[in-house]
PLY file of the C-alpha trace (Angstrom):
ply
format ascii 1.0
element vertex 78
property float x
property float y
property float z
element edge 77
property int vertex1
property int vertex2
end_header
-1.51 -5.49 8.84
-2.73 -2.77 6.38
-0.58 0.14 7.88
2.32 -2.46 7.52
1.94 -3.22 4.17
1.59 0.27 3.61
4.79 1.42 4.74
6.76 -1.65 3.10
5.22 -0.56 -0.11
6.87 3.04 0.40
9.89 1.48 1.65
9.82 -0.38 -1.52
9.04 2.22 -3.78
12.07 4.41 -2.57
14.35 1.22 -3.26
13.57 0.92 -6.55
13.94 4.62 -6.90
17.72 4.44 -5.60
17.83 0.77 -7.96
16.59 3.42 -11.09
18.71 5.87 -10.46
21.90 3.27 -10.86
21.16 1.55 -13.71
18.72 3.07 -15.68
18.88 7.33 -15.27
21.97 6.78 -16.86
20.72 4.70 -19.82
18.34 7.44 -20.48
17.82 11.01 -21.22
14.60 11.02 -21.35
13.16 9.20 -18.35
12.81 11.81 -14.67
15.68 12.13 -13.05
16.70 13.03 -9.35
13.05 14.57 -7.76
10.83 13.78 -10.05
11.99 10.50 -10.18
11.23 9.65 -6.50
8.05 11.23 -6.91
6.88 9.60 -9.49
8.34 6.08 -8.28
7.13 6.19 -4.37
4.04 7.92 -5.03
3.12 5.14 -7.10
4.14 2.20 -4.71
2.36 4.22 -2.05
-0.79 4.85 -4.02
-0.41 0.64 -4.49
-0.27 -0.18 -0.76
-2.51 3.02 -0.12
-5.27 0.78 -1.80
-4.18 -2.65 0.04
-4.32 -0.88 3.33
-7.99 -0.03 3.12
-8.83 -2.83 1.57
-7.23 -5.05 4.17
-8.61 -2.20 6.73
-12.50 -2.65 5.57
-12.04 -6.07 5.98
-11.79 -6.09 9.12
-14.54 -3.90 9.82
-16.66 -6.06 7.84
-15.34 -9.39 9.91
-15.89 -7.27 13.09
-19.68 -6.89 12.40
-20.27 -10.59 11.16
-18.72 -11.56 14.01
-21.17 -9.21 15.93
-24.09 -10.20 14.32
-23.24 -13.76 14.86
-22.90 -13.42 18.79
-26.05 -12.23 18.50
-27.82 -14.96 16.97
-26.38 -17.30 19.14
-27.84 -15.57 22.01
-30.93 -15.50 20.22
-31.80 -12.05 20.54
-31.76 -11.93 16.66
0 1
1 2
2 3
3 4
4 5
5 6
6 7
7 8
8 9
9 10
10 11
11 12
12 13
13 14
14 15
15 16
16 17
17 18
18 19
19 20
20 21
21 22
22 23
23 24
24 25
25 26
26 27
27 28
28 29
29 30
30 31
31 32
32 33
33 34
34 35
35 36
36 37
37 38
38 39
39 40
40 41
41 42
42 43
43 44
44 45
45 46
46 47
47 48
48 49
49 50
50 51
51 52
52 53
53 54
54 55
55 56
56 57
57 58
58 59
59 60
60 61
61 62
62 63
63 64
64 65
65 66
66 67
67 68
68 69
69 70
70 71
71 72
72 73
73 74
74 75
75 76
76 77
């Protein structure tokens, strides 16, 4: 689930950049243009996706550890 969200956020960043360049970049001269706009917007979205991905991976690892501890406790070896 985490890597899917990571890739989705990168795709979202790409689509936001395309819409930004079509609508907003023509009106404001001081905002970043072409390549730097791609780097800034896609980078920000990829960073957010990475944080969410790592959070989900860590939750999954914690879930596996707790599941193993529960199985050991139920067998009476704890």
